[in-house]
N, C-alpha and C positions, 0 to 999 in steps of 0.2 A: 876980578868981578866977572869978566867974560869967560875965564877958564872955569869958574864955578857953574856958569850957565851951560857950558859944554859938558861938564861932568854930570850935571843933573839930567841933561838930555840923554846922556849915555844910560843912566839909571832908568829913565823913562822907556828907552828902547828895550831894556830888559823886561819891563812890565808888559810892553806891547808884544814882545816875542813870546811871552808865556801864554798869551791868549790867541796868538795867530794860528790859523789852521792850514793856510795855503803855503806851499813851498816858495812861490813867487814873493810872498810877503816876507818870508825869512831872508830871501836873497836881497830884497830891497832894504831891510833893516841892516843886513851885513854891509851893504854899500854905504849906508848912512853912518854906521859906526866907524867905518874906515875914514870918512871925512871928519868925524868928531875926533877920532884919535889923532889925526894929523893936526887939527886945530889946537887940541890940548897940548900936543908935543911942541908945536911951534910957539904957542903963547907961554909955555912954562920954561922955555930955554931963551933967556933974554940975549945972551951973547953967543949966538949960534953962528958957526962958520958956514960958508956956502956949501962946502963938501958935506957937512953933517946935515944941513937942510935938505940937500938933494937925496941923501941916503934915507932920511926919514920920509921924504915925499915918495921915494921909490917903494919903500917898505909898506907904508900905510895906504897910500892912494893907489899906486899901480897894482900891488899884490892884493891887498884886502878889499879894495873898492872896485877893481876892474878885473884882474886876472882870475882870482879865485871864484867870484860869482859867475864869470863867463864859462869857466871850466865846469862848474857845478850845473849850470843851465844846459851845457852840452851833454853832460852825463845823464841828466833827467830826460832830455829829448831822445838821446840815443838808446837808452834802456827802457823807454816808454813807461817811466815811473808815473803813477797817478799823482796829481797835484795836491792831494790832501795829506797832511802830516800824520794823521791818525794817532792822537794822544791817548794814553791810557786813562787819564783823569779828565774831568770836565774843565772847561776854561776857567770857571769860577774857582775851583780848587787850585788850579795852577797859578792863578793870580794871587790867591791867598798865600800860597807857598813862597812865591817869589817876593811878595811884599814882606813876608816873615823873614826871608833871607836878608833883605835890605835892612829891616829894622834890627835884626840880630847883629849885623855888621856895624850898624851905627852904635849900638850899645857896646859892642866889643871895642870899637875905636875910642869911645869916650872913657873906657876903663884903662886904656894904655897911656902911661905918662911918659911921653917922649917929645922933646921940643923939635926934633928933626922930622917927625912924622907929620905929613900933611894929611889930615883926617879925611878930607874930601876924596883925595886920590885913593887912600886906603880903603874907604868904604866902597867906592865904585869898583876898584880892582878886585876886592874880595867878593863883592856881590856878583860881579861878572863871572868870576871863577866858579862860585857855587851855583849860580843860575845855569851856567853851561853844563855843569855836572848833573843838575836836576833835569835839564832838557834832554840830555843823553839817556837818562834812566826812564823818563816819562813818555818818550816818543817811540812808536813802533818801527818806523822806517829808518834804515841805516843812513840814508842820505841826510836826514835831519841831525843825526849824530855828527856827521862830517861838518855840517854848517855850524 
């Protein structure tokens, strides 16, 4: 139950990222997604060893939630990049496209007949992948492509 809430929160961050215009908002979402990924990883692994838990914590919290946003903030300040993401499409169009991506992945996951497939994980993973590709194509600044 809690893992579903975390995964739905991850999908909501994708929707929010599609309408965000400021680079600081992108970085805040990136940090939040790092904590969501750690929570989802921790809850989905019931018999996790201490070493594996530390590795997951290092990978998701330290790198995704702390190190990468700090480095990107440094790059933005050092290169005097303006704080606006400059999308090619309007926020409404971006929201519709990302919503369509999520709906298509839900439809796709319901058509797959596999007992080992966790549909919620599949939908969020595929939605995150395609939303990331969409954001790369739809934003003008290279720094948003990196984020």
